[in-house]
PDB file of N, CA, C and O in Angstrom, chain B, residues numbered from 101:
ATOM      1  N   MET B 101      -6.010 -68.953 -36.234  1.00  0.00           N
ATOM      2  CA  MET B 101      -6.875 -70.616 -35.352  1.00  0.00           C
ATOM      3  C   MET B 101      -7.073 -70.617 -34.288  1.00  0.00           C
ATOM      4  O   MET B 101      -6.117 -70.280 -33.590  1.00  0.00           O
ATOM      5  N   THR B 102      -8.133 -70.914 -33.707  1.00  0.00           N
ATOM      6  CA  THR B 102      -8.131 -70.848 -32.054  1.00  0.00           C
ATOM      7  C   THR B 102      -8.277 -72.462 -31.595  1.00  0.00           C
ATOM      8  O   THR B 102      -9.013 -73.367 -31.989  1.00  0.00           O
ATOM      9  N   LEU B 103      -7.457 -72.404 -30.798  1.00  0.00           N
ATOM     10  CA  LEU B 103      -7.499 -73.538 -30.202  1.00  0.00           C
ATOM     11  C   LEU B 103      -8.934 -74.059 -28.867  1.00  0.00           C
ATOM     12  O   LEU B 103      -9.508 -73.420 -27.985  1.00  0.00           O
ATOM     13  N   PRO B 104      -9.000 -75.026 -29.191  1.00  0.00           N
ATOM     14  CA  PRO B 104      -9.784 -75.727 -27.778  1.00  0.00           C
ATOM     15  C   PRO B 104      -9.466 -75.375 -26.611  1.00  0.00           C
ATOM     16  O   PRO B 104      -8.243 -75.406 -26.470  1.00  0.00           O
ATOM     17  N   ILE B 105     -10.313 -74.881 -25.218  1.00  0.00           N
ATOM     18  CA  ILE B 105      -9.408 -74.841 -23.982  1.00  0.00           C
ATOM     19  C   ILE B 105      -9.122 -76.188 -23.565  1.00  0.00           C
ATOM     20  O   ILE B 105      -8.212 -76.509 -22.801  1.00  0.00           O
ATOM     21  N   TRP B 106     -10.159 -77.147 -24.246  1.00  0.00           N
ATOM     22  CA  TRP B 106      -9.177 -78.561 -23.496  1.00  0.00           C
ATOM     23  C   TRP B 106      -7.750 -79.207 -23.899  1.00  0.00           C
ATOM     24  O   TRP B 106      -7.113 -80.030 -23.241  1.00  0.00           O
ATOM     25  N   VAL B 107      -7.342 -78.527 -25.366  1.00  0.00           N
ATOM     26  CA  VAL B 107      -5.903 -78.383 -25.519  1.00  0.00           C
ATOM     27  C   VAL B 107      -4.678 -78.039 -24.444  1.00  0.00           C
ATOM     28  O   VAL B 107      -3.628 -78.591 -24.116  1.00  0.00           O
ATOM     29  N   PHE B 108      -5.246 -77.066 -24.151  1.00  0.00           N
ATOM     30  CA  PHE B 108      -4.661 -75.917 -23.368  1.00  0.00           C
ATOM     31  C   PHE B 108      -4.547 -76.754 -21.633  1.00  0.00           C
ATOM     32  O   PHE B 108      -3.536 -76.658 -20.936  1.00  0.00           O
ATOM     33  N   ALA B 109      -5.663 -77.445 -21.260  1.00  0.00           N
ATOM     34  CA  ALA B 109      -5.649 -78.376 -19.833  1.00  0.00           C
ATOM     35  C   ALA B 109      -5.315 -79.508 -20.338  1.00  0.00           C
ATOM     36  O   ALA B 109      -5.231 -80.292 -19.393  1.00  0.00           O
ATOM     37  N   VAL B 110      -5.037 -80.120 -21.473  1.00  0.00           N
ATOM     38  CA  VAL B 110      -4.266 -81.708 -21.413  1.00  0.00           C
ATOM     39  C   VAL B 110      -3.158 -81.228 -21.619  1.00  0.00           C
ATOM     40  O   VAL B 110      -2.367 -81.941 -21.002  1.00  0.00           O
ATOM     41  N   ALA B 111      -2.500 -80.246 -22.247  1.00  0.00           N
ATOM     42  CA  ALA B 111      -0.739 -79.711 -22.261  1.00  0.00           C
ATOM     43  C   ALA B 111      -0.283 -79.433 -21.040  1.00  0.00           C
ATOM     44  O   ALA B 111       0.846 -79.676 -20.613  1.00  0.00           O
ATOM     45  N   ALA B 112      -1.495 -78.733 -20.274  1.00  0.00           N
ATOM     46  CA  ALA B 112      -1.324 -78.566 -18.470  1.00  0.00           C
ATOM     47  C   ALA B 112      -0.882 -79.924 -17.712  1.00  0.00           C
ATOM     48  O   ALA B 112       0.145 -79.964 -17.034  1.00  0.00           O
ATOM     49  N   GLY B 113      -1.660 -80.929 -17.866  1.00  0.00           N
ATOM     50  CA  GLY B 113      -1.920 -81.740 -16.811  1.00  0.00           C
ATOM     51  C   GLY B 113      -0.384 -82.704 -17.951  1.00  0.00           C
ATOM     52  O   GLY B 113       0.157 -83.674 -17.420  1.00  0.00           O
ATOM     53  N   ILE B 114      -0.112 -82.447 -18.787  1.00  0.00           N
ATOM     54  CA  ILE B 114       1.183 -83.436 -18.989  1.00  0.00           C
ATOM     55  C   ILE B 114       2.171 -83.098 -18.783  1.00  0.00           C
ATOM     56  O   ILE B 114       3.062 -83.883 -18.459  1.00  0.00           O
ATOM     57  N   LEU B 115       2.398 -81.479 -18.933  1.00  0.00           N
ATOM     58  CA  LEU B 115       3.622 -80.854 -18.319  1.00  0.00           C
ATOM     59  C   LEU B 115       3.764 -80.949 -16.433  1.00  0.00           C
ATOM     60  O   LEU B 115       4.769 -80.578 -15.827  1.00  0.00           O
ATOM     61  N   ILE B 116       2.729 -81.427 -15.884  1.00  0.00           N
ATOM     62  CA  ILE B 116       2.490 -81.267 -14.380  1.00  0.00           C
ATOM     63  C   ILE B 116       2.877 -82.813 -13.645  1.00  0.00           C
ATOM     64  O   ILE B 116       3.317 -83.070 -12.524  1.00  0.00           O
ATOM     65  N   SER B 117       2.451 -83.827 -14.967  1.00  0.00           N
ATOM     66  CA  SER B 117       2.714 -85.248 -14.681  1.00  0.00           C
ATOM     67  C   SER B 117       4.194 -85.484 -14.843  1.00  0.00           C
ATOM     68  O   SER B 117       4.889 -86.221 -14.144  1.00  0.00           O
ATOM     69  N   ALA B 118       4.673 -84.555 -16.140  1.00  0.00           N
ATOM     70  CA  ALA B 118       6.172 -84.810 -16.092  1.00  0.00           C
ATOM     71  C   ALA B 118       7.011 -84.326 -14.998  1.00  0.00           C
ATOM     72  O   ALA B 118       7.926 -85.084 -14.675  1.00  0.00           O
ATOM     73  N   TYR B 119       6.866 -82.932 -14.187  1.00  0.00           N
ATOM     74  CA  TYR B 119       7.244 -82.650 -13.113  1.00  0.00           C
ATOM     75  C   TYR B 119       7.134 -83.584 -12.226  1.00  0.00           C
ATOM     76  O   TYR B 119       8.119 -84.322 -12.190  1.00  0.00           O
ATOM     77  N   MET B 120       6.097 -83.891 -11.313  1.00  0.00           N
ATOM     78  CA  MET B 120       5.617 -84.927 -10.557  1.00  0.00           C
ATOM     79  C   MET B 120       6.571 -85.965 -10.805  1.00  0.00           C
ATOM     80  O   MET B 120       7.215 -86.397  -9.849  1.00  0.00           O
ATOM     81  N   ALA B 121       6.780 -86.500 -12.139  1.00  0.00           N
ATOM     82  CA  ALA B 121       7.382 -87.918 -12.364  1.00  0.00           C
ATOM     83  C   ALA B 121       8.953 -87.759 -11.768  1.00  0.00           C
ATOM     84  O   ALA B 121       9.522 -88.400 -10.884  1.00  0.00           O
ATOM     85  N   VAL B 122       9.443 -86.599 -12.645  1.00  0.00           N
ATOM     86  CA  VAL B 122      10.694 -86.336 -12.280  1.00  0.00           C
ATOM     87  C   VAL B 122      11.064 -86.020 -10.793  1.00  0.00           C
ATOM     88  O   VAL B 122      11.913 -86.714 -10.233  1.00  0.00           O
ATOM     89  N   LYS B 123      10.525 -85.118 -10.223  1.00  0.00           N
ATOM     90  CA  LYS B 123      10.387 -84.901  -8.705  1.00  0.00           C
ATOM     91  C   LYS B 123      10.246 -86.234  -7.744  1.00  0.00           C
ATOM     92  O   LYS B 123      10.968 -86.256  -6.747  1.00  0.00           O
ATOM     93  N   THR B 124       9.609 -87.034  -7.914  1.00  0.00           N
ATOM     94  CA  THR B 124       9.287 -88.427  -7.337  1.00  0.00           C
ATOM     95  C   THR B 124      10.698 -89.299  -7.815  1.00  0.00           C
ATOM     96  O   THR B 124      11.213 -90.040  -6.978  1.00  0.00           O
ATOM     97  N   GLY B 125      11.125 -89.219  -8.784  1.00  0.00           N
ATOM     98  CA  GLY B 125      12.206 -90.250  -9.069  1.00  0.00           C
ATOM     99  C   GLY B 125      13.383 -89.560  -8.219  1.00  0.00           C
ATOM    100  O   GLY B 125      13.999 -90.209  -7.373  1.00  0.00           O
ATOM    101  N   LYS B 126      13.660 -88.227  -8.485  1.00  0.00           N
ATOM    102  CA  LYS B 126      14.681 -87.972  -7.543  1.00  0.00           C
ATOM    103  C   LYS B 126      14.469 -88.176  -5.960  1.00  0.00           C
ATOM    104  O   LYS B 126      15.357 -88.647  -5.249  1.00  0.00           O
ATOM    105  N   GLU B 127      13.198 -87.775  -5.470  1.00  0.00           N
ATOM    106  CA  GLU B 127      13.229 -88.434  -4.194  1.00  0.00           C
ATOM    107  C   GLU B 127      13.475 -89.942  -3.821  1.00  0.00           C
ATOM    108  O   GLU B 127      14.158 -90.351  -2.883  1.00  0.00           O
ATOM    109  N   GLU B 128      12.915 -90.541  -4.565  1.00  0.00           N
ATOM    110  CA  GLU B 128      13.120 -91.958  -4.615  1.00  0.00           C
ATOM    111  C   GLU B 128      14.628 -92.338  -4.371  1.00  0.00           C
ATOM    112  O   GLU B 128      15.121 -92.872  -3.377  1.00  0.00           O
ATOM    113  N   ARG B 129      15.094 -92.017  -5.271  1.00  0.00           N
ATOM    114  CA  ARG B 129      16.794 -92.151  -5.631  1.00  0.00           C
ATOM    115  C   ARG B 129      17.405 -91.744  -4.639  1.00  0.00           C
ATOM    116  O   ARG B 129      18.380 -92.408  -4.287  1.00  0.00           O
ATOM    117  N   GLN B 130      16.960 -90.272  -3.700  1.00  0.00           N
ATOM    118  CA  GLN B 130      17.857 -90.245  -2.489  1.00  0.00           C
ATOM    119  C   GLN B 130      17.487 -91.154  -1.485  1.00  0.00           C
ATOM    120  O   GLN B 130      18.384 -91.439  -0.691  1.00  0.00           O
ATOM    121  N   LEU B 131      16.316 -91.717  -1.310  1.00  0.00           N
ATOM    122  CA  LEU B 131      15.730 -92.649  -0.267  1.00  0.00           C
ATOM    123  C   LEU B 131      16.456 -93.960  -0.428  1.00  0.00           C
ATOM    124  O   LEU B 131      16.817 -94.661   0.518  1.00  0.00           O
ATOM    125  N   GLU B 132      16.646 -94.242  -1.744  1.00  0.00           N
ATOM    126  CA  GLU B 132      17.873 -95.378  -1.908  1.00  0.00           C
ATOM    127  C   GLU B 132      19.082 -95.159  -1.852  1.00  0.00           C
ATOM    128  O   GLU B 132      19.895 -96.081  -1.922  1.00  0.00           O
ATOM    129  N   MET B 133      19.401 -94.008  -1.727  1.00  0.00           N
ATOM    130  CA  MET B 133      21.031 -94.019  -1.141  1.00  0.00           C
ATOM    131  C   MET B 133      20.917 -94.154   0.248  1.00  0.00           C
ATOM    132  O   MET B 133      21.612 -94.960   0.867  1.00  0.00           O
ATOM    133  N   GLU B 134      20.230 -93.546   0.695  1.00  0.00           N
ATOM    134  CA  GLU B 134      20.289 -93.023   2.176  1.00  0.00           C
ATOM    135  C   GLU B 134      20.032 -94.746   2.729  1.00  0.00           C
ATOM    136  O   GLU B 134      20.654 -95.120   3.724  1.00  0.00           O
ATOM    137  N   SER B 135      19.282 -95.514   2.154  1.00  0.00           N
ATOM    138  CA  SER B 135      19.045 -96.843   2.616  1.00  0.00           C
ATOM    139  C   SER B 135      20.384 -97.576   2.399  1.00  0.00           C
ATOM    140  O   SER B 135      20.807 -98.385   3.224  1.00  0.00           O
ATOM    141  N   ILE B 136      20.982 -97.292   1.353  1.00  0.00           N
ATOM    142  CA  ILE B 136      22.232 -97.892   1.039  1.00  0.00           C
ATOM    143  C   ILE B 136      23.066 -98.073   1.628  1.00  0.00           C
ATOM    144  O   ILE B 136      23.747 -99.098   1.664  1.00  0.00           O
ATOM    145  N   GLU B 137      23.243 -96.684   2.477  1.00  0.00           N
ATOM    146  CA  GLU B 137      24.550 -96.255   3.391  1.00  0.00           C
ATOM    147  C   GLU B 137      24.238 -96.775   4.433  1.00  0.00           C
ATOM    148  O   GLU B 137      25.257 -97.121   5.031  1.00  0.00           O
ATOM    149  N   ARG B 138      22.834 -97.147   5.271  1.00  0.00           N
ATOM    150  CA  ARG B 138      23.023 -97.463   6.324  1.00  0.00           C
ATOM    151  C   ARG B 138      22.734 -98.764   5.901  1.00  0.00           C
ATOM    152  O   ARG B 138      21.974 -99.129   6.798  1.00  0.00           O
ATOM    153  N   GLU B 139      22.831 -99.639   5.183  1.00  0.00           N
ATOM    154  CA  GLU B 139      23.097-101.034   5.232  1.00  0.00           C
ATOM    155  C   GLU B 139      24.442-101.235   5.336  1.00  0.00           C
ATOM    156  O   GLU B 139      24.822-102.242   5.934  1.00  0.00           O
ATOM    157  N   GLY B 140      25.584-100.151   4.673  1.00  0.00           N
ATOM    158  CA  GLY B 140      26.854 -99.977   4.607  1.00  0.00           C
ATOM    159  C   GLY B 140      27.410-100.104   5.980  1.00  0.00           C
ATOM    160  O   GLY B 140      28.174-100.871   6.566  1.00  0.00           O
ATOM    161  N   GLU B 141      26.763 -99.114   6.235  1.00  0.00           N
ATOM    162  CA  GLU B 141      27.781 -98.842   7.902  1.00  0.00           C
ATOM    163  C   GLU B 141      27.185-100.318   8.704  1.00  0.00           C
ATOM    164  O   GLU B 141      27.887-101.054   9.398  1.00  0.00           O
ATOM    165  N   ILE B 142      25.636-100.528   8.388  1.00  0.00           N
ATOM    166  CA  ILE B 142      25.686-101.820   9.579  1.00  0.00           C
ATOM    167  C   ILE B 142      26.705-103.078   9.376  1.00  0.00           C
ATOM    168  O   ILE B 142      27.141-103.834  10.244  1.00  0.00           O
ATOM    169  N   TYR B 143      26.981-103.078   7.818  1.00  0.00           N
ATOM    170  CA  TYR B 143      27.801-104.236   7.280  1.00  0.00           C
ATOM    171  C   TYR B 143      28.942-104.025   7.572  1.00  0.00           C
ATOM    172  O   TYR B 143      29.703-104.966   7.799  1.00  0.00           O
ATOM    173  N   ILE B 144      29.395-102.574   7.646  1.00  0.00           N
ATOM    174  CA  ILE B 144      30.947-102.661   8.059  1.00  0.00           C
ATOM    175  C   ILE B 144      31.102-102.489   9.738  1.00  0.00           C
ATOM    176  O   ILE B 144      32.200-102.363  10.280  1.00  0.00           O
ATOM    177  N   LYS B 145      29.998-102.503  10.361  1.00  0.00           N
ATOM    178  CA  LYS B 145      30.299-102.278  12.158  1.00  0.00           C
ATOM    179  C   LYS B 145      30.196-103.824  12.123  1.00  0.00           C
ATOM    180  O   LYS B 145      30.977-104.344  12.920  1.00  0.00           O
ATOM    181  N   ARG B 146      29.443-104.699  11.413  1.00  0.00           N
ATOM    182  CA  ARG B 146      29.881-106.344  11.914  1.00  0.00           C
ATOM    183  C   ARG B 146      30.900-106.965  11.399  1.00  0.00           C
ATOM    184  O   ARG B 146      31.228-108.103  11.736  1.00  0.00           O
ATOM    185  N   LEU B 147      31.578-106.167  10.408  1.00  0.00           N
ATOM    186  CA  LEU B 147      33.059-106.784   9.958  1.00  0.00           C
ATOM    187  C   LEU B 147      33.836-106.353  11.198  1.00  0.00           C
ATOM    188  O   LEU B 147      34.504-107.222  11.757  1.00  0.00           O
ATOM    189  N   GLU B 148      33.828-105.107  11.697  1.00  0.00           N
ATOM    190  CA  GLU B 148      34.585-104.981  12.423  1.00  0.00           C
ATOM    191  C   GLU B 148      34.196-105.798  14.055  1.00  0.00           C
ATOM    192  O   GLU B 148      35.045-106.175  14.863  1.00  0.00           O
ATOM    193  N   ARG B 149      33.171-105.877  14.159  1.00  0.00           N
ATOM    194  CA  ARG B 149      32.968-106.857  15.656  1.00  0.00           C
ATOM    195  C   ARG B 149      33.727-108.044  15.322  1.00  0.00           C
ATOM    196  O   ARG B 149      34.666-108.467  15.997  1.00  0.00           O
ATOM    197  N   GLU B 150      33.233-108.631  14.124  1.00  0.00           N
ATOM    198  CA  GLU B 150      33.935-110.119  13.924  1.00  0.00           C
ATOM    199  C   GLU B 150      35.552-109.963  13.946  1.00  0.00           C
ATOM    200  O   GLU B 150      36.274-110.699  14.618  1.00  0.00           O
ATOM    201  N   ARG B 151      35.992-108.981  13.182  1.00  0.00           N
ATOM    202  CA  ARG B 151      37.365-108.752  13.488  1.00  0.00           C
ATOM    203  C   ARG B 151      37.966-108.885  15.095  1.00  0.00           C
ATOM    204  O   ARG B 151      38.788-109.715  15.483  1.00  0.00           O
ATOM    205  N   GLU B 152      37.466-108.078  15.706  1.00  0.00           N
ATOM    206  CA  GLU B 152      37.727-107.557  17.082  1.00  0.00           C
ATOM    207  C   GLU B 152      37.290-108.973  17.861  1.00  0.00           C
ATOM    208  O   GLU B 152      37.885-109.220  18.910  1.00  0.00           O
ATOM    209  N   GLU B 153      36.393-109.801  17.443  1.00  0.00           N
ATOM    210  CA  GLU B 153      36.383-111.214  17.970  1.00  0.00           C
ATOM    211  C   GLU B 153      37.242-112.123  17.622  1.00  0.00           C
ATOM    212  O   GLU B 153      37.474-113.012  18.441  1.00  0.00           O
ATOM    213  N   ARG B 154      37.853-112.133  16.471  1.00  0.00           N
ATOM    214  CA  ARG B 154      38.788-113.038  15.742  1.00  0.00           C
ATOM    215  C   ARG B 154      40.194-112.934  16.752  1.00  0.00           C
ATOM    216  O   ARG B 154      40.794-113.873  17.275  1.00  0.00           O
ATOM    217  N   GLN B 155      40.464-111.627  16.828  1.00  0.00           N
ATOM    218  CA  GLN B 155      41.723-110.888  17.294  1.00  0.00           C
ATOM    219  C   GLN B 155      41.545-111.505  18.554  1.00  0.00           C
ATOM    220  O   GLN B 155      42.480-112.279  18.757  1.00  0.00           O
ATOM    221  N   LYS B 156      40.828-111.486  19.373  1.00  0.00           N
ATOM    222  CA  LYS B 156      40.128-112.004  20.872  1.00  0.00           C
ATOM    223  C   LYS B 156      40.833-113.627  21.088  1.00  0.00           C
ATOM    224  O   LYS B 156      41.577-114.058  21.969  1.00  0.00           O
ATOM    225  N   SER B 157      40.326-114.185  20.052  1.00  0.00           N
ATOM    226  CA  SER B 157      40.461-115.518  19.811  1.00  0.00           C
ATOM    227  C   SER B 157      41.636-115.929  20.058  1.00  0.00           C
ATOM    228  O   SER B 157      41.942-116.875  20.784  1.00  0.00           O
ATOM    229  N   PHE B 158      42.663-114.904  19.182  1.00  0.00           N
ATOM    230  CA  PHE B 158      44.059-115.761  18.768  1.00  0.00           C
ATOM    231  C   PHE B 158      44.889-115.371  19.642  1.00  0.00           C
ATOM    232  O   PHE B 158      46.022-115.796  19.867  1.00  0.00           O
ATOM    233  N   GLY B 159      44.063-114.198  20.354  1.00  0.00           N
ATOM    234  CA  GLY B 159      45.065-113.720  21.659  1.00  0.00           C
ATOM    235  C   GLY B 159      45.614-114.421  22.931  1.00  0.00           C
ATOM    236  O   GLY B 159      46.692-114.282  23.508  1.00  0.00           O
ATOM    237  N   SER B 160      44.456-115.282  23.213  1.00  0.00           N
ATOM    238  CA  SER B 160      43.825-115.753  24.253  1.00  0.00           C
ATOM    239  C   SER B 160      44.865-116.775  24.243  1.00  0.00           C
ATOM    240  O   SER B 160      44.863-117.666  25.091  1.00  0.00           O
TER     241      SER B 160
END
């Protein structure tokens, strides 16, 4: 039984599409984690600044 060439082309397209979907998902998760880490660092710095300000106001 011989399969038409378009069947192989469709199968290759499906495989390439699946690979690209997995690759893109992985990159997006990595970017999201980096963004979350940056936001966390900003939040911690703000908390530290507020803590220092409170200590200065109570120390006066």
